[in-house]
matplotlib code that plots the C-alpha trace (Angstrom):
import matplotlib.pyplot as plt

x = [10.1, 10.5, 11.5, 12.5, 16.1, 17.0, 20.4, 19.8, 23.5, 24.1, 21.4, 23.4, 24.8, 21.3, 21.2, 22.9, 20.2, 18.9, 20.6, 21.9, 22.2, 26.2, 27.5, 27.7, 24.4, 24.0, 21.2, 21.2, 21.5, 24.7, 25.9, 24.8, 26.8, 26.7, 25.7, 28.3, 28.5, 30.6, 32.3, 33.3, 37.5, 40.9, 42.5, 45.6, 48.5, 49.1, 52.8, 53.8, 56.5, 55.3, 54.8, 56.5, 59.8, 58.2, 56.9, 55.6, 57.6, 60.6, 63.2, 62.6, 58.5, 59.3, 61.4, 59.0, 56.1, 58.4, 58.9, 54.8, 54.2, 57.3, 55.6, 52.0, 52.7, 55.0, 53.0, 49.5, 46.6, 44.4, 44.4, 45.0, 46.6, 49.1, 46.1, 44.5, 47.4, 47.7, 44.6, 44.8, 47.5, 45.9, 42.5, 44.8, 46.7, 43.4, 41.6, 44.7, 43.4, 40.6, 38.0, 34.7, 33.9, 37.4, 37.9, 39.8, 38.0, 39.0, 38.2, 35.2, 33.9, 34.3, 31.8, 29.4, 29.8, 29.6, 26.4, 25.1, 23.8, 22.2, 19.1, 18.9, 20.3, 20.2, 19.7, 16.9, 15.5, 16.3, 18.7, 20.9, 23.2, 26.0, 25.4, 27.9, 27.3, 27.2, 29.0, 26.2, 24.2, 20.5, 17.8, 17.1, 14.2, 12.6, 11.6, 8.2, 7.4, 10.7, 11.6, 12.7, 9.0, 7.8, 10.2, 8.8, 12.1, 11.4, 12.8, 15.0, 15.7, 19.6, 21.5, 23.1, 24.2, 24.3, 24.0, 25.6, 28.3, 28.8, 28.2, 30.1, 32.6, 32.1, 32.0, 28.6, 30.6, 31.6, 27.9, 26.3, 29.0, 27.5, 23.7, 24.1, 24.4, 22.5, 19.0, 16.6, 19.0, 18.1, 20.1, 19.0, 19.3, 19.1, 17.7, 17.0, 14.1, 12.6, 9.8, 10.7, 12.7, 14.5, 16.5, 14.3, 16.0, 14.5, 15.3, 14.8, 15.0, 17.2, 15.4, 16.2, 15.3, 14.3, 14.5, 12.4, 14.3, 11.5, 7.8, 4.8, 0.9, -1.7, -2.9, -6.4, -6.3, -4.2, -1.1, 1.7, 3.6, 6.9, 9.5, 13.2, 14.6, 18.5, 20.1, 21.3, 22.6, 18.5, 17.0, 17.3, 14.9, 12.7, 12.4, 11.8, 9.3, 7.2, 6.9, 6.0, 3.1, 2.2, 2.1, -0.2, -2.3, -3.2, -0.7, -1.1, 1.3, 4.4, 5.6, 9.2, 10.0, 13.8, 13.8, 15.6, 17.7, 21.3, 22.5, 24.1, 25.6, 26.1, 25.6, 21.6, 20.8, 21.8, 19.6, 16.8, 17.3, 17.2, 13.7, 12.8, 15.6, 15.1, 18.3, 21.7, 23.9, 22.7, 26.1, 29.8, 32.4, 36.2, 39.4, 42.4, 44.2, 40.9, 39.4, 36.3, 33.8, 30.1, 26.8, 24.5, 20.6, 19.3, 16.0, 13.7, 12.0, 11.6, 8.7, 5.9, 3.7, 4.1, 6.6, 7.5, 9.9, 10.2, 13.7, 14.9, 18.2, 18.8, 18.2, 22.3, 24.8, 23.2, 19.7, 21.3, 22.4, 18.8, 17.5, 19.7, 19.6, 15.6, 16.0, 18.6, 16.3, 13.2, 11.1, 9.8, 9.5, 11.4, 9.8, 10.9, 14.3, 17.8, 19.4, 22.9, 25.0, 27.6, 29.2, 32.1, 32.4, 34.6, 36.1, 36.6, 39.9, 40.2, 43.6, 44.7, 44.6, 40.8, 40.7, 40.4, 39.9, 37.5, 39.2, 37.5, 38.3, 36.8, 33.8, 30.7, 28.5, 25.1, 24.1, 24.8, 27.9, 26.9, 29.1, 26.7, 29.3, 29.0, 26.0, 23.4, 20.5, 17.9, 14.3, 12.1, 9.7, 11.1, 8.6, 9.1, 8.0, 5.3, 7.0, 4.2, 1.5, 3.1, 4.1, 0.3, -1.5, 0.4, -0.1, 2.7, 2.2, 4.9, 3.2, 0.3, 1.5, 3.2, -0.4, -1.8, 0.2, 0.1, -3.5, -3.3, -1.1, -3.4, -6.0, -4.0]
y = [7.1, 5.7, 2.4, 1.1, -0.6, -2.3, -1.3, -2.0, -2.4, 1.1, 3.0, 3.5, 6.9, 8.1, 7.6, 10.8, 13.0, 16.1, 17.0, 20.8, 21.7, 22.9, 26.1, 26.0, 24.9, 23.9, 24.0, 20.3, 21.3, 22.9, 24.7, 27.2, 29.7, 28.5, 29.7, 31.6, 35.5, 35.6, 38.7, 38.9, 38.4, 39.6, 37.8, 35.7, 35.0, 31.3, 30.6, 33.3, 33.3, 33.4, 36.8, 35.8, 34.3, 31.8, 29.7, 25.9, 25.1, 24.5, 22.1, 19.8, 20.1, 19.5, 16.6, 15.0, 15.5, 13.8, 10.8, 10.6, 11.0, 8.4, 6.2, 6.3, 5.3, 2.8, 0.7, 2.2, -0.3, 2.1, 4.3, 8.1, 11.0, 13.9, 16.2, 14.5, 14.5, 18.3, 18.9, 17.0, 19.3, 22.6, 21.4, 19.6, 22.9, 24.4, 21.6, 22.4, 25.1, 23.5, 25.9, 24.4, 27.5, 27.4, 25.9, 25.5, 25.3, 23.7, 25.6, 23.0, 24.0, 27.7, 27.9, 25.6, 28.0, 31.4, 29.6, 29.2, 32.9, 33.5, 31.2, 29.2, 25.2, 22.0, 19.5, 18.6, 21.5, 21.4, 23.1, 21.1, 21.4, 19.6, 17.9, 18.2, 15.0, 12.7, 14.6, 13.5, 15.7, 17.0, 18.5, 22.1, 22.7, 21.5, 24.5, 23.8, 22.5, 20.7, 17.2, 16.8, 17.8, 15.5, 12.6, 12.9, 14.4, 16.2, 18.8, 16.8, 13.7, 12.8, 12.0, 8.6, 8.0, 9.3, 6.9, 4.4, 6.5, 7.4, 11.1, 10.5, 13.2, 14.8, 18.6, 19.9, 20.6, 17.0, 16.2, 18.5, 17.1, 13.8, 15.3, 17.6, 16.2, 16.7, 17.4, 14.5, 12.0, 10.4, 10.6, 8.1, 9.4, 7.3, 9.1, 8.6, 9.5, 10.0, 7.8, 5.1, 1.8, 1.3, 3.8, 4.8, 5.1, 7.9, 8.8, 12.0, 12.9, 16.4, 19.4, 23.1, 24.5, 28.5, 28.7, 31.6, 32.8, 34.4, 34.0, 35.8, 35.6, 37.4, 35.5, 36.8, 40.1, 41.6, 39.8, 39.5, 36.6, 36.4, 33.8, 33.7, 30.8, 31.6, 35.1, 34.9, 37.7, 37.5, 37.9, 41.8, 42.3, 39.7, 40.9, 44.2, 43.1, 41.1, 43.8, 46.2, 43.8, 43.5, 47.3, 47.2, 44.6, 46.3, 44.8, 45.8, 43.7, 41.1, 37.7, 37.1, 33.5, 33.2, 29.4, 27.0, 29.9, 29.5, 32.7, 33.5, 36.9, 39.9, 41.8, 40.5, 40.5, 44.4, 44.7, 43.2, 44.9, 48.3, 47.8, 47.3, 48.7, 52.6, 54.8, 53.4, 51.1, 47.1, 45.0, 45.8, 43.5, 43.0, 41.7, 40.3, 43.4, 45.6, 46.7, 48.0, 47.9, 49.3, 48.6, 51.1, 52.0, 55.5, 54.5, 55.3, 52.0, 51.5, 49.1, 50.5, 48.0, 45.2, 42.6, 38.8, 37.3, 33.3, 32.0, 28.4, 26.4, 26.3, 30.2, 31.1, 34.0, 36.2, 35.6, 36.2, 39.8, 40.3, 39.1, 40.6, 44.3, 43.4, 42.9, 45.4, 48.1, 46.8, 47.1, 43.1, 40.1, 37.3, 33.8, 30.5, 28.8, 30.5, 30.8, 28.8, 31.2, 31.9, 35.5, 35.2, 36.4, 34.3, 36.0, 33.9, 34.5, 33.8, 32.4, 33.0, 29.9, 29.3, 27.7, 29.4, 29.9, 30.5, 32.0, 33.1, 36.8, 38.6, 38.5, 40.6, 42.5, 43.4, 47.0, 47.1, 45.3, 41.4, 38.9, 35.7, 33.1, 30.2, 31.5, 32.4, 34.9, 34.4, 34.7, 37.2, 34.2, 30.9, 28.5, 25.2, 23.8, 20.9, 18.4, 15.7, 18.0, 19.4, 16.5, 14.9, 17.7, 20.8, 22.6, 25.1, 26.1, 28.9, 30.6, 30.3, 32.0, 34.8, 35.7, 35.6, 38.1, 40.7, 40.4, 41.7, 44.4, 45.1, 45.8, 48.3]
z = [-30.5, -26.8, -25.5, -22.1, -21.5, -18.2, -16.7, -12.9, -12.3, -13.1, -11.1, -8.1, -9.2, -9.1, -5.5, -4.7, -3.8, -5.8, -9.0, -9.6, -13.3, -13.5, -15.1, -18.9, -20.3, -24.2, -26.7, -28.0, -31.3, -32.4, -29.3, -27.1, -25.7, -21.8, -18.8, -18.7, -19.2, -22.4, -23.9, -27.4, -27.2, -28.5, -31.2, -30.2, -32.7, -32.8, -32.8, -30.8, -28.4, -24.7, -22.8, -19.7, -18.4, -16.2, -19.0, -19.0, -22.1, -21.0, -22.7, -20.4, -20.6, -24.3, -24.2, -21.9, -24.3, -27.2, -24.5, -24.2, -28.0, -29.1, -26.4, -27.7, -31.2, -30.1, -27.6, -27.4, -28.5, -30.5, -33.0, -33.0, -34.9, -34.6, -34.7, -32.0, -30.1, -30.4, -29.2, -26.6, -25.1, -25.5, -23.6, -21.1, -20.3, -20.2, -17.9, -15.4, -14.2, -12.8, -13.7, -15.8, -17.1, -19.4, -22.3, -25.4, -28.8, -31.9, -35.0, -35.7, -32.0, -32.3, -35.6, -33.5, -30.6, -33.2, -34.8, -31.5, -30.8, -34.2, -32.6, -35.5, -34.9, -36.3, -33.8, -31.2, -30.0, -25.8, -23.3, -21.1, -18.5, -16.7, -13.5, -11.1, -8.8, -11.2, -14.0, -16.8, -18.8, -18.0, -19.8, -18.5, -20.4, -24.0, -26.7, -28.0, -31.1, -31.6, -32.6, -28.2, -27.6, -30.2, -29.0, -25.3, -24.1, -20.6, -18.1, -15.9, -18.0, -17.3, -20.3, -19.8, -23.4, -26.7, -29.8, -27.4, -26.1, -22.3, -21.4, -18.0, -17.7, -20.9, -21.4, -22.6, -26.0, -26.5, -25.6, -28.0, -30.9, -30.3, -30.7, -33.3, -37.1, -40.4, -41.1, -40.9, -39.6, -36.1, -32.8, -29.7, -26.4, -23.2, -20.7, -16.8, -15.9, -12.3, -11.7, -14.2, -13.1, -16.4, -19.0, -21.7, -24.9, -27.4, -30.7, -32.0, -35.8, -36.2, -38.1, -38.1, -34.8, -34.6, -30.8, -29.7, -26.1, -25.0, -25.3, -24.3, -22.9, -21.1, -18.0, -16.3, -14.6, -17.3, -16.0, -18.6, -18.5, -20.3, -20.4, -21.2, -21.8, -22.7, -23.1, -26.9, -29.1, -30.1, -27.0, -26.3, -29.7, -28.9, -25.5, -26.5, -29.2, -26.4, -23.5, -26.0, -27.1, -23.4, -22.9, -25.9, -24.3, -21.4, -18.6, -15.4, -13.8, -15.0, -14.2, -15.5, -15.8, -15.3, -14.1, -15.7, -17.7, -17.6, -18.6, -21.9, -23.0, -21.5, -24.0, -24.5, -20.9, -20.5, -23.3, -21.3, -18.2, -19.9, -20.7, -17.0, -14.9, -13.5, -14.1, -12.3, -12.4, -14.0, -13.3, -12.5, -13.2, -11.3, -13.0, -11.3, -11.2, -9.9, -12.9, -13.0, -15.7, -15.2, -16.9, -16.7, -17.5, -18.6, -16.9, -20.5, -20.2, -16.5, -15.3, -14.2, -13.0, -10.4, -11.0, -9.6, -11.1, -11.1, -10.3, -9.4, -8.6, -12.4, -13.2, -13.3, -14.2, -17.0, -15.4, -12.2, -13.2, -14.1, -11.0, -8.4, -10.0, -9.8, -5.9, -5.4, -6.7, -5.1, -8.3, -8.1, -5.9, -6.7, -5.7, -6.3, -4.8, -4.4, -7.9, -8.9, -7.9, -10.8, -10.1, -12.5, -16.3, -19.5, -22.7, -25.5, -27.1, -30.8, -32.0, -35.8, -36.8, -36.4, -32.9, -29.5, -25.6, -23.3, -20.0, -16.5, -16.4, -14.2, -11.1, -11.4, -8.7, -8.3, -8.4, -4.3, -4.7, -3.7, -4.6, -5.7, -6.9, -4.9, -3.0, -5.3, -4.7, -2.2, -3.1, -1.3, -0.8, -1.2, -2.6, -4.3, -7.5, -6.8, -9.3, -8.5, -9.6, -12.4, -13.9, -13.1, -14.5, -15.4, -12.3, -11.3, -8.0, -8.2, -10.9, -9.6, -6.3, -8.3, -9.9, -6.6, -5.1, -8.2, -8.4, -4.6, -5.7, -8.9, -6.3, -4.3]

ax = plt.figure().add_subplot(projection="3d")
ax.plot(x, y, z, "-o")
ax.set_aspect("equal")
plt.show()
């Protein structure tokens, strides 16, 4: 259900220009392992003594925390609990790093994070990211045949409120917590949509969503089209299945669509890369001590047909690992716009009380040693999506150009 609602006094923040999707992306259902490359982590013991002598937990700090606690309970107008304040301390310490990719998770949030990689969710079925300019969430893509699609949500919709609660300044974890809920219950998203003069209130009924991260279809001239929406634990198997179908169907060329793919797990993108790349390095990481981990491909499934990879400013992290390797090896043409530029890796460290902390632990580099963090990957051919035509009649000029390139390669 879609309803327009006028809030003209609050339109000024949309005048900031082109919006760039930020870093961690989540699936609007439970939670998605975000645009960061996520590695499984170690277990930390809750209550253990700090391993460094230079600790922030001095007696002076402890006394000050106690003073703040007393002041809150004596003077604060609203209600709070010890649990809320304790969580706030932990989140505040990680927030102090100034790293939007590092985050503290409560036990409930961690369970949500774990569920996300299974590819089955309870929610509405749309991917989102945080916009760095406005500090609001925006939808990057909508999963077909889901409640989000049925309700009329669209890519690039900016989520201003969820059930009347402003999302400004919230992390994606916080926003997803507002959107998720029990199956068959409703949630109302207030969104700004380009071209509309009013905000839209869109009510969506939460359902079980099985997210196909990989989709395939055969185009004319036996050009296979495979889209990867996100790199989840299930993506490797899904891609292997779809690329096998494409080969069985007589694939003569391949379009790999990584547009609006915010990333995901390191393991899954490595699995996909091993279905395409020649023998050699896929990616390597280096931590602050210079320790290097390498991820390689044996070349046993090297792609033997012409390839075009579609990318845009929302192609981030894991999708940049794949597109960067393809570009370095020269086995395909990158088409679209410069990618997001996230070249760092996160690791989740579980804590024995059921909570966890996610920290940025290393940089990653393409096979040729390129650090794309904050820079992105420039396509071999730059072509902006004609958004007006796409919204008007579904014409995808980038896909059309990819097809044109590959038809020329097939003829050769």
